[in-house]
Jmol script that loads the backbone (N, CA, C; Angstrom):
load data "model"
ATOM      1  N   MET A   1      -8.746   8.943 -18.404  1.00  0.00           N
ATOM      2  CA  MET A   1      -8.221   7.680 -18.840  1.00  0.00           C
ATOM      3  C   MET A   1      -6.661   7.636 -18.608  1.00  0.00           C
ATOM      4  N   LYS A   2      -6.012   8.755 -19.060  1.00  0.00           N
ATOM      5  CA  LYS A   2      -4.540   8.790 -18.866  1.00  0.00           C
ATOM      6  C   LYS A   2      -4.211   8.818 -17.385  1.00  0.00           C
ATOM      7  N   ALA A   3      -4.946   9.506 -16.639  1.00  0.00           N
ATOM      8  CA  ALA A   3      -4.708   9.603 -15.129  1.00  0.00           C
ATOM      9  C   ALA A   3      -4.825   8.099 -14.552  1.00  0.00           C
ATOM     10  N   GLY A   4      -5.811   7.403 -15.042  1.00  0.00           N
ATOM     11  CA  GLY A   4      -5.961   6.012 -14.568  1.00  0.00           C
ATOM     12  C   GLY A   4      -4.737   5.112 -14.938  1.00  0.00           C
ATOM     13  N   GLU A   5      -4.275   5.339 -16.135  1.00  0.00           N
ATOM     14  CA  GLU A   5      -3.088   4.533 -16.612  1.00  0.00           C
ATOM     15  C   GLU A   5      -1.842   4.999 -15.739  1.00  0.00           C
ATOM     16  N   GLY A   6      -1.797   6.288 -15.439  1.00  0.00           N
ATOM     17  CA  GLY A   6      -0.609   6.606 -14.659  1.00  0.00           C
ATOM     18  C   GLY A   6      -0.708   6.198 -13.203  1.00  0.00           C
ATOM     19  N   VAL A   7      -1.815   6.196 -12.657  1.00  0.00           N
ATOM     20  CA  VAL A   7      -1.949   5.641 -11.238  1.00  0.00           C
ATOM     21  C   VAL A   7      -1.690   4.121 -11.192  1.00  0.00           C
ATOM     22  N   THR A   8      -2.335   3.493 -12.173  1.00  0.00           N
ATOM     23  CA  THR A   8      -2.052   1.978 -12.268  1.00  0.00           C
ATOM     24  C   THR A   8      -0.611   1.698 -12.489  1.00  0.00           C
ATOM     25  N   GLY A   9       0.083   2.508 -13.348  1.00  0.00           N
ATOM     26  CA  GLY A   9       1.550   2.241 -13.679  1.00  0.00           C
ATOM     27  C   GLY A   9       2.432   2.459 -12.450  1.00  0.00           C
ATOM     28  N   LEU A  10       1.879   3.125 -11.368  1.00  0.00           N
ATOM     29  CA  LEU A  10       2.662   3.294 -10.142  1.00  0.00           C
ATOM     30  C   LEU A  10       2.969   1.889  -9.463  1.00  0.00           C
ATOM     31  N   LYS A  11       2.137   0.899  -9.778  1.00  0.00           N
ATOM     32  CA  LYS A  11       2.370  -0.396  -9.138  1.00  0.00           C
ATOM     33  C   LYS A  11       3.692  -0.998  -9.394  1.00  0.00           C
ATOM     34  N   ASP A  12       4.330  -0.721 -10.685  1.00  0.00           N
ATOM     35  CA  ASP A  12       5.545  -1.323 -11.060  1.00  0.00           C
ATOM     36  C   ASP A  12       6.577  -0.894 -10.057  1.00  0.00           C
ATOM     37  N   GLY A  13       6.691   0.528  -9.889  1.00  0.00           N
ATOM     38  CA  GLY A  13       7.677   1.051  -8.944  1.00  0.00           C
ATOM     39  C   GLY A  13       7.393   0.528  -7.503  1.00  0.00           C
ATOM     40  N   ILE A  14       6.259   0.387  -7.159  1.00  0.00           N
ATOM     41  CA  ILE A  14       5.946  -0.055  -5.777  1.00  0.00           C
ATOM     42  C   ILE A  14       6.365  -1.455  -5.616  1.00  0.00           C
ATOM     43  N   SER A  15       6.066  -2.304  -6.610  1.00  0.00           N
ATOM     44  CA  SER A  15       6.543  -3.750  -6.563  1.00  0.00           C
ATOM     45  C   SER A  15       7.935  -3.759  -6.503  1.00  0.00           C
ATOM     46  N   LYS A  16       8.822  -3.023  -7.157  1.00  0.00           N
ATOM     47  CA  LYS A  16      10.219  -3.072  -7.104  1.00  0.00           C
ATOM     48  C   LYS A  16      10.618  -2.690  -5.667  1.00  0.00           C
ATOM     49  N   ALA A  17      10.005  -1.641  -5.136  1.00  0.00           N
ATOM     50  CA  ALA A  17      10.336  -1.222  -3.708  1.00  0.00           C
ATOM     51  C   ALA A  17      10.104  -2.290  -2.696  1.00  0.00           C
ATOM     52  N   LEU A  18       8.999  -3.054  -2.883  1.00  0.00           N
ATOM     53  CA  LEU A  18       8.676  -4.135  -2.008  1.00  0.00           C
ATOM     54  C   LEU A  18       9.642  -5.219  -2.105  1.00  0.00           C
ATOM     55  N   THR A  19      10.058  -5.476  -3.374  1.00  0.00           N
ATOM     56  CA  THR A  19      11.092  -6.531  -3.511  1.00  0.00           C
ATOM     57  C   THR A  19      12.436  -6.192  -2.867  1.00  0.00           C
ATOM     58  N   LYS A  20      12.807  -4.883  -2.973  1.00  0.00           N
ATOM     59  CA  LYS A  20      14.018  -4.391  -2.305  1.00  0.00           C
ATOM     60  C   LYS A  20      13.859  -4.457  -0.823  1.00  0.00           C
ATOM     61  N   LEU A  21      12.769  -4.168  -0.320  1.00  0.00           N
ATOM     62  CA  LEU A  21      12.533  -4.187   1.115  1.00  0.00           C
ATOM     63  C   LEU A  21      12.562  -5.669   1.628  1.00  0.00           C
ATOM     64  N   GLY A  22      12.070  -6.565   0.847  1.00  0.00           N
ATOM     65  CA  GLY A  22      12.262  -7.976   1.212  1.00  0.00           C
ATOM     66  C   GLY A  22      13.660  -8.482   1.121  1.00  0.00           C
ATOM     67  N   ASP A  23      14.394  -8.030   0.033  1.00  0.00           N
ATOM     68  CA  ASP A  23      15.750  -8.356  -0.058  1.00  0.00           C
ATOM     69  C   ASP A  23      16.571  -7.886   1.208  1.00  0.00           C
ATOM     70  N   GLY A  24      16.289  -6.644   1.643  1.00  0.00           N
ATOM     71  CA  GLY A  24      16.990  -6.082   2.817  1.00  0.00           C
ATOM     72  C   GLY A  24      16.757  -6.827   4.071  1.00  0.00           C
ATOM     73  N   GLN A  25      15.575  -7.556   4.102  1.00  0.00           N
ATOM     74  CA  GLN A  25      15.161  -8.325   5.309  1.00  0.00           C
ATOM     75  C   GLN A  25      15.829  -9.687   5.225  1.00  0.00           C
ATOM     76  N   ALA A  26      16.167 -10.266   4.047  1.00  0.00           N
ATOM     77  CA  ALA A  26      16.653 -11.569   3.988  1.00  0.00           C
ATOM     78  C   ALA A  26      18.015 -11.697   4.740  1.00  0.00           C
ATOM     79  N   GLY A  27      18.148 -12.826   5.477  1.00  0.00           N
ATOM     80  CA  GLY A  27      19.408 -13.169   6.234  1.00  0.00           C
ATOM     81  C   GLY A  27      19.259 -12.619   7.610  1.00  0.00           C
ATOM     82  N   LEU A  28      18.202 -11.940   7.940  1.00  0.00           N
ATOM     83  CA  LEU A  28      18.134 -11.436   9.327  1.00  0.00           C
ATOM     84  C   LEU A  28      18.026 -12.727  10.398  1.00  0.00           C
ATOM     85  N   GLY A  29      17.459 -13.709   9.927  1.00  0.00           N
ATOM     86  CA  GLY A  29      17.443 -14.907  10.766  1.00  0.00           C
ATOM     87  C   GLY A  29      16.502 -14.839  12.033  1.00  0.00           C
ATOM     88  N   ASP A  30      16.761 -15.549  13.041  1.00  0.00           N
ATOM     89  CA  ASP A  30      15.992 -15.490  14.215  1.00  0.00           C
ATOM     90  C   ASP A  30      16.184 -14.165  14.933  1.00  0.00           C
ATOM     91  N   THR A  31      15.040 -13.596  15.287  1.00  0.00           N
ATOM     92  CA  THR A  31      15.144 -12.244  15.908  1.00  0.00           C
ATOM     93  C   THR A  31      14.873 -12.457  17.474  1.00  0.00           C
ATOM     94  N   GLY A  32      14.693 -13.595  17.925  1.00  0.00           N
ATOM     95  CA  GLY A  32      14.256 -13.741  19.328  1.00  0.00           C
ATOM     96  C   GLY A  32      15.341 -13.284  20.327  1.00  0.00           C
ATOM     97  N   GLY A  33      16.632 -13.340  20.060  1.00  0.00           N
ATOM     98  CA  GLY A  33      17.639 -13.022  21.062  1.00  0.00           C
ATOM     99  C   GLY A  33      18.130 -11.577  20.923  1.00  0.00           C
ATOM    100  N   CYS A  34      17.617 -10.803  20.102  1.00  0.00           N
ATOM    101  CA  CYS A  34      18.157  -9.397  19.815  1.00  0.00           C
ATOM    102  C   CYS A  34      17.017  -8.463  19.718  1.00  0.00           C
ATOM    103  N   GLN A  35      16.912  -7.526  20.680  1.00  0.00           N
ATOM    104  CA  GLN A  35      15.831  -6.564  20.657  1.00  0.00           C
ATOM    105  C   GLN A  35      15.816  -5.670  19.406  1.00  0.00           C
ATOM    106  N   SER A  36      16.913  -5.213  18.888  1.00  0.00           N
ATOM    107  CA  SER A  36      16.950  -4.438  17.742  1.00  0.00           C
ATOM    108  C   SER A  36      16.576  -5.161  16.508  1.00  0.00           C
ATOM    109  N   ALA A  37      16.942  -6.488  16.430  1.00  0.00           N
ATOM    110  CA  ALA A  37      16.468  -7.242  15.210  1.00  0.00           C
ATOM    111  C   ALA A  37      15.017  -7.522  15.351  1.00  0.00           C
ATOM    112  N   ALA A  38      14.422  -7.801  16.559  1.00  0.00           N
ATOM    113  CA  ALA A  38      13.034  -7.996  16.651  1.00  0.00           C
ATOM    114  C   ALA A  38      12.348  -6.699  16.243  1.00  0.00           C
ATOM    115  N   ALA A  39      12.846  -5.519  16.673  1.00  0.00           N
ATOM    116  CA  ALA A  39      12.192  -4.174  16.364  1.00  0.00           C
ATOM    117  C   ALA A  39      12.191  -4.006  14.866  1.00  0.00           C
ATOM    118  N   GLN A  40      13.321  -4.360  14.232  1.00  0.00           N
ATOM    119  CA  GLN A  40      13.523  -4.196  12.755  1.00  0.00           C
ATOM    120  C   GLN A  40      12.458  -5.115  12.055  1.00  0.00           C
ATOM    121  N   LYS A  41      12.328  -6.288  12.537  1.00  0.00           N
ATOM    122  CA  LYS A  41      11.366  -7.257  11.907  1.00  0.00           C
ATOM    123  C   LYS A  41       9.961  -6.784  11.985  1.00  0.00           C
ATOM    124  N   GLU A  42       9.544  -6.110  13.182  1.00  0.00           N
ATOM    125  CA  GLU A  42       8.211  -5.537  13.395  1.00  0.00           C
ATOM    126  C   GLU A  42       8.134  -4.359  12.334  1.00  0.00           C
ATOM    127  N   LEU A  43       9.093  -3.590  12.249  1.00  0.00           N
ATOM    128  CA  LEU A  43       8.974  -2.436  11.413  1.00  0.00           C
ATOM    129  C   LEU A  43       8.875  -2.933   9.892  1.00  0.00           C
ATOM    130  N   TYR A  44       9.652  -3.902   9.564  1.00  0.00           N
ATOM    131  CA  TYR A  44       9.554  -4.515   8.274  1.00  0.00           C
ATOM    132  C   TYR A  44       8.167  -4.980   7.854  1.00  0.00           C
ATOM    133  N   ASP A  45       7.590  -5.748   8.832  1.00  0.00           N
ATOM    134  CA  ASP A  45       6.188  -6.346   8.655  1.00  0.00           C
ATOM    135  C   ASP A  45       5.247  -5.208   8.433  1.00  0.00           C
ATOM    136  N   SER A  46       5.383  -4.126   9.268  1.00  0.00           N
ATOM    137  CA  SER A  46       4.468  -2.944   9.173  1.00  0.00           C
ATOM    138  C   SER A  46       4.564  -2.292   7.732  1.00  0.00           C
ATOM    139  N   TRP A  47       5.886  -2.091   7.255  1.00  0.00           N
ATOM    140  CA  TRP A  47       6.024  -1.459   5.987  1.00  0.00           C
ATOM    141  C   TRP A  47       5.547  -2.379   4.802  1.00  0.00           C
ATOM    142  N   LYS A  48       5.789  -3.642   5.009  1.00  0.00           N
ATOM    143  CA  LYS A  48       5.393  -4.572   3.913  1.00  0.00           C
ATOM    144  C   LYS A  48       3.828  -4.500   3.794  1.00  0.00           C
ATOM    145  N   LYS A  49       3.163  -4.486   4.808  1.00  0.00           N
ATOM    146  CA  LYS A  49       1.690  -4.373   4.802  1.00  0.00           C
ATOM    147  C   LYS A  49       1.292  -3.022   4.156  1.00  0.00           C
ATOM    148  N   TYR A  50       1.904  -1.926   4.593  1.00  0.00           N
ATOM    149  CA  TYR A  50       1.569  -0.660   4.125  1.00  0.00           C
ATOM    150  C   TYR A  50       1.870  -0.541   2.628  1.00  0.00           C
ATOM    151  N   VAL A  51       2.992  -0.934   2.221  1.00  0.00           N
ATOM    152  CA  VAL A  51       3.347  -0.881   0.814  1.00  0.00           C
ATOM    153  C   VAL A  51       2.443  -1.775  -0.079  1.00  0.00           C
ATOM    154  N   GLY A  52       2.145  -2.840   0.484  1.00  0.00           N
ATOM    155  CA  GLY A  52       1.110  -3.731  -0.195  1.00  0.00           C
ATOM    156  C   GLY A  52      -0.181  -3.066  -0.387  1.00  0.00           C
ATOM    157  N   ASP A  53      -0.632  -2.366   0.681  1.00  0.00           N
ATOM    158  CA  ASP A  53      -1.944  -1.629   0.612  1.00  0.00           C
ATOM    159  C   ASP A  53      -1.857  -0.483  -0.408  1.00  0.00           C
ATOM    160  N   VAL A  54      -0.772   0.202  -0.469  1.00  0.00           N
ATOM    161  CA  VAL A  54      -0.561   1.228  -1.443  1.00  0.00           C
ATOM    162  C   VAL A  54      -0.657   0.722  -2.816  1.00  0.00           C
ATOM    163  N   SER A  55      -0.086  -0.360  -3.118  1.00  0.00           N
ATOM    164  CA  SER A  55      -0.171  -0.985  -4.424  1.00  0.00           C
ATOM    165  C   SER A  55      -1.502  -1.323  -4.816  1.00  0.00           C
ATOM    166  N   SER A  56      -2.355  -2.020  -3.790  1.00  0.00           N
ATOM    167  CA  SER A  56      -3.690  -2.278  -4.107  1.00  0.00           C
ATOM    168  C   SER A  56      -4.569  -1.108  -4.334  1.00  0.00           C
ATOM    169  N   ARG A  57      -4.268   0.035  -3.573  1.00  0.00           N
ATOM    170  CA  ARG A  57      -5.036   1.244  -3.710  1.00  0.00           C
ATOM    171  C   ARG A  57      -4.804   1.816  -5.137  1.00  0.00           C
ATOM    172  N   CYS A  58      -3.535   1.821  -5.582  1.00  0.00           N
ATOM    173  CA  CYS A  58      -3.218   2.329  -6.923  1.00  0.00           C
ATOM    174  C   CYS A  58      -4.024   1.501  -7.966  1.00  0.00           C
ATOM    175  N   ASP A  59      -3.981   0.141  -7.742  1.00  0.00           N
ATOM    176  CA  ASP A  59      -4.619  -0.766  -8.728  1.00  0.00           C
ATOM    177  C   ASP A  59      -6.132  -0.417  -8.795  1.00  0.00           C
ATOM    178  N   GLU A  60      -6.800  -0.252  -7.710  1.00  0.00           N
ATOM    179  CA  GLU A  60      -8.184   0.027  -7.680  1.00  0.00           C
ATOM    180  C   GLU A  60      -8.488   1.485  -8.167  1.00  0.00           C
ATOM    181  N   LEU A  61      -7.799   2.429  -7.684  1.00  0.00           N
ATOM    182  CA  LEU A  61      -7.974   3.827  -8.138  1.00  0.00           C
ATOM    183  C   LEU A  61      -7.821   3.945  -9.501  1.00  0.00           C
ATOM    184  N   GLY A  62      -6.684   3.389 -10.038  1.00  0.00           N
ATOM    185  CA  GLY A  62      -6.330   3.420 -11.553  1.00  0.00           C
ATOM    186  C   GLY A  62      -7.485   2.955 -12.335  1.00  0.00           C
ATOM    187  N   GLY A  63      -7.958   1.718 -11.938  1.00  0.00           N
ATOM    188  CA  GLY A  63      -9.038   1.012 -12.564  1.00  0.00           C
ATOM    189  C   GLY A  63     -10.210   1.906 -12.732  1.00  0.00           C
ATOM    190  N   LEU A  64     -10.628   2.510 -11.560  1.00  0.00           N
ATOM    191  CA  LEU A  64     -11.801   3.337 -11.507  1.00  0.00           C
ATOM    192  C   LEU A  64     -11.652   4.560 -12.436  1.00  0.00           C
ATOM    193  N   LEU A  65     -10.448   5.173 -12.489  1.00  0.00           N
ATOM    194  CA  LEU A  65     -10.194   6.294 -13.362  1.00  0.00           C
ATOM    195  C   LEU A  65     -10.271   6.010 -14.694  1.00  0.00           C
ATOM    196  N   GLU A  66      -9.710   4.727 -15.074  1.00  0.00           N
ATOM    197  CA  GLU A  66      -9.738   4.299 -16.472  1.00  0.00           C
ATOM    198  C   GLU A  66     -11.247   3.990 -16.920  1.00  0.00           C
ATOM    199  N   ARG A  67     -12.032   3.331 -16.027  1.00  0.00           N
ATOM    200  CA  ARG A  67     -13.334   3.026 -16.412  1.00  0.00           C
ATOM    201  C   ARG A  67     -14.242   4.285 -16.570  1.00  0.00           C
ATOM    202  N   SER A  68     -13.973   5.269 -15.664  1.00  0.00           N
ATOM    203  CA  SER A  68     -14.807   6.477 -15.720  1.00  0.00           C
ATOM    204  C   SER A  68     -14.451   7.238 -17.072  1.00  0.00           C
ATOM    205  N   GLY A  69     -13.280   7.073 -17.515  1.00  0.00           N
ATOM    206  CA  GLY A  69     -12.849   7.730 -18.875  1.00  0.00           C
ATOM    207  C   GLY A  69     -13.354   7.048 -19.946  1.00  0.00           C
ATOM    208  N   HIS A  70     -13.514   5.696 -19.920  1.00  0.00           N
ATOM    209  CA  HIS A  70     -14.078   4.861 -21.046  1.00  0.00           C
ATOM    210  C   HIS A  70     -15.520   4.944 -21.038  1.00  0.00           C
ATOM    211  N   ASP A  71     -16.149   4.815 -19.821  1.00  0.00           N
ATOM    212  CA  ASP A  71     -17.572   4.821 -19.636  1.00  0.00           C
ATOM    213  C   ASP A  71     -18.139   6.091 -19.313  1.00  0.00           C
ATOM    214  N   LEU A  72     -18.469   6.866 -20.297  1.00  0.00           N
ATOM    215  CA  LEU A  72     -18.917   8.223 -20.103  1.00  0.00           C
ATOM    216  C   LEU A  72     -20.317   8.268 -19.403  1.00  0.00           C
ATOM    217  N   SER A  73     -20.966   7.126 -19.336  1.00  0.00           N
ATOM    218  CA  SER A  73     -22.298   7.109 -18.709  1.00  0.00           C
ATOM    219  C   SER A  73     -22.245   7.142 -17.270  1.00  0.00           C
ATOM    220  N   MET A  74     -21.006   7.042 -16.746  1.00  0.00           N
ATOM    221  CA  MET A  74     -20.967   7.102 -15.219  1.00  0.00           C
ATOM    222  C   MET A  74     -21.135   8.615 -14.887  1.00  0.00           C
ATOM    223  N   SER A  75     -21.994   8.798 -13.906  1.00  0.00           N
ATOM    224  CA  SER A  75     -22.252  10.209 -13.504  1.00  0.00           C
ATOM    225  C   SER A  75     -21.170  10.641 -12.490  1.00  0.00           C
ATOM    226  N   ASP A  76     -21.028  11.944 -12.221  1.00  0.00           N
ATOM    227  CA  ASP A  76     -20.105  12.407 -11.317  1.00  0.00           C
ATOM    228  C   ASP A  76     -20.387  11.830  -9.906  1.00  0.00           C
ATOM    229  N   GLU A  77     -21.662  11.775  -9.562  1.00  0.00           N
ATOM    230  CA  GLU A  77     -21.993  11.229  -8.250  1.00  0.00           C
ATOM    231  C   GLU A  77     -21.539   9.764  -8.109  1.00  0.00           C
ATOM    232  N   SER A  78     -21.657   8.930  -9.179  1.00  0.00           N
ATOM    233  CA  SER A  78     -21.317   7.467  -9.021  1.00  0.00           C
ATOM    234  C   SER A  78     -19.754   7.412  -8.899  1.00  0.00           C
ATOM    235  N   VAL A  79     -19.074   8.291  -9.580  1.00  0.00           N
ATOM    236  CA  VAL A  79     -17.543   8.192  -9.501  1.00  0.00           C
ATOM    237  C   VAL A  79     -17.249   8.708  -8.064  1.00  0.00           C
ATOM    238  N   MET A  80     -17.799   9.703  -7.569  1.00  0.00           N
ATOM    239  CA  MET A  80     -17.505  10.108  -6.260  1.00  0.00           C
ATOM    240  C   MET A  80     -17.915   9.109  -5.152  1.00  0.00           C
ATOM    241  N   GLY A  81     -18.993   8.383  -5.409  1.00  0.00           N
ATOM    242  CA  GLY A  81     -19.358   7.242  -4.619  1.00  0.00           C
ATOM    243  C   GLY A  81     -18.255   6.272  -4.513  1.00  0.00           C
ATOM    244  N   GLU A  82     -17.763   5.899  -5.688  1.00  0.00           N
ATOM    245  CA  GLU A  82     -16.673   4.844  -5.792  1.00  0.00           C
ATOM    246  C   GLU A  82     -15.446   5.323  -5.135  1.00  0.00           C
ATOM    247  N   LEU A  83     -15.157   6.663  -5.258  1.00  0.00           N
ATOM    248  CA  LEU A  83     -13.945   7.200  -4.668  1.00  0.00           C
ATOM    249  C   LEU A  83     -14.078   7.140  -3.053  1.00  0.00           C
ATOM    250  N   ASP A  84     -15.341   7.494  -2.606  1.00  0.00           N
ATOM    251  CA  ASP A  84     -15.574   7.354  -1.214  1.00  0.00           C
ATOM    252  C   ASP A  84     -15.379   6.011  -0.590  1.00  0.00           C
ATOM    253  N   LYS A  85     -15.857   4.980  -1.453  1.00  0.00           N
ATOM    254  CA  LYS A  85     -15.628   3.582  -0.912  1.00  0.00           C
ATOM    255  C   LYS A  85     -14.151   3.314  -0.821  1.00  0.00           C
ATOM    256  N   LEU A  86     -13.316   3.718  -1.774  1.00  0.00           N
ATOM    257  CA  LEU A  86     -11.879   3.514  -1.757  1.00  0.00           C
ATOM    258  C   LEU A  86     -11.261   4.210  -0.464  1.00  0.00           C
ATOM    259  N   LYS A  87     -11.736   5.394  -0.159  1.00  0.00           N
ATOM    260  CA  LYS A  87     -11.329   6.082   1.027  1.00  0.00           C
ATOM    261  C   LYS A  87     -11.526   5.289   2.307  1.00  0.00           C
ATOM    262  N   VAL A  88     -12.728   4.744   2.458  1.00  0.00           N
ATOM    263  CA  VAL A  88     -13.044   3.920   3.626  1.00  0.00           C
ATOM    264  C   VAL A  88     -12.216   2.659   3.569  1.00  0.00           C
ATOM    265  N   LYS A  89     -12.120   1.999   2.420  1.00  0.00           N
ATOM    266  CA  LYS A  89     -11.303   0.700   2.431  1.00  0.00           C
ATOM    267  C   LYS A  89      -9.937   0.865   2.718  1.00  0.00           C
ATOM    268  N   TYR A  90      -9.265   1.952   2.324  1.00  0.00           N
ATOM    269  CA  TYR A  90      -7.862   2.157   2.480  1.00  0.00           C
ATOM    270  C   TYR A  90      -7.509   3.271   3.496  1.00  0.00           C
ATOM    271  N   GLU A  91      -8.420   3.516   4.358  1.00  0.00           N
ATOM    272  CA  GLU A  91      -8.248   4.516   5.346  1.00  0.00           C
ATOM    273  C   GLU A  91      -6.813   4.205   6.125  1.00  0.00           C
ATOM    274  N   ASP A  92      -6.023   5.247   6.300  1.00  0.00           N
ATOM    275  CA  ASP A  92      -4.734   5.059   6.974  1.00  0.00           C
ATOM    276  C   ASP A  92      -5.012   4.604   8.342  1.00  0.00           C
ATOM    277  N   THR A  93      -4.168   3.716   8.816  1.00  0.00           N
ATOM    278  CA  THR A  93      -4.320   3.267  10.175  1.00  0.00           C
ATOM    279  C   THR A  93      -3.043   3.639  10.942  1.00  0.00           C
ATOM    280  N   GLU A  94      -3.200   3.479  12.301  1.00  0.00           N
ATOM    281  CA  GLU A  94      -2.184   4.009  13.172  1.00  0.00           C
ATOM    282  C   GLU A  94      -0.932   3.082  12.842  1.00  0.00           C
ATOM    283  N   ALA A  95       0.308   3.798  12.951  1.00  0.00           N
ATOM    284  CA  ALA A  95       1.530   3.132  12.677  1.00  0.00           C
ATOM    285  C   ALA A  95       1.706   1.946  13.659  1.00  0.00           C
ATOM    286  N   VAL A  96       2.281   0.908  13.333  1.00  0.00           N
ATOM    287  CA  VAL A  96       2.426  -0.220  14.206  1.00  0.00           C
ATOM    288  C   VAL A  96       3.955  -0.479  14.626  1.00  0.00           C
ATOM    289  N   GLY A  97       4.856   0.080  13.783  1.00  0.00           N
ATOM    290  CA  GLY A  97       6.237  -0.171  14.079  1.00  0.00           C
ATOM    291  C   GLY A  97       6.944   1.074  14.773  1.00  0.00           C
ATOM    292  N   GLY A  98       8.006   0.810  15.370  1.00  0.00           N
ATOM    293  CA  GLY A  98       8.899   1.903  15.916  1.00  0.00           C
ATOM    294  C   GLY A  98       8.433   2.536  17.215  1.00  0.00           C
ATOM    295  N   ARG A  99       7.514   1.915  17.865  1.00  0.00           N
ATOM    296  CA  ARG A  99       7.024   2.436  19.205  1.00  0.00           C
ATOM    297  C   ARG A  99       7.789   1.727  20.288  1.00  0.00           C
ATOM    298  N   ALA A 100       7.907   2.478  21.332  1.00  0.00           N
ATOM    299  CA  ALA A 100       8.573   1.895  22.566  1.00  0.00           C
ATOM    300  C   ALA A 100       7.627   0.821  23.123  1.00  0.00           C
ATOM    301  N   LYS A 101       8.170  -0.223  23.563  1.00  0.00           N
ATOM    302  CA  LYS A 101       7.413  -1.233  24.219  1.00  0.00           C
ATOM    303  C   LYS A 101       7.463  -1.092  25.714  1.00  0.00           C
ATOM    304  N   GLU A 102       6.345  -1.534  26.350  1.00  0.00           N
ATOM    305  CA  GLU A 102       6.250  -1.536  27.815  1.00  0.00           C
ATOM    306  C   GLU A 102       7.298  -2.603  28.270  1.00  0.00           C
ATOM    307  N   LYS A 103       7.837  -2.373  29.387  1.00  0.00           N
ATOM    308  CA  LYS A 103       8.847  -3.305  30.059  1.00  0.00           C
ATOM    309  C   LYS A 103       8.180  -3.978  31.129  1.00  0.00           C
TER     310      LYS A 103
END
end "model"
wireframe off; spacefill off
backbone 0.3
color backbone group
């Protein structure tokens, strides 16, 4: 139960980081005429999605851990099954930002 609360509590820090990430992006404006600005926007979009997924993963994993602590009728197998579902849902994907573009 404590582990679930701890994992769910990570969302606060992640939300603050996502806000700071957005604040740093503000004012960039049109990225069409500048390759480095366009690359920075692509990287920002990639990190925004990634950090959002981390937040969702913390929420779901924390909830599962809290439920398994409260509901002692959950078998080890059913907890493992739920963990396996989260692994599939949040499987890390190939990075999308920071790669050289074909010319």
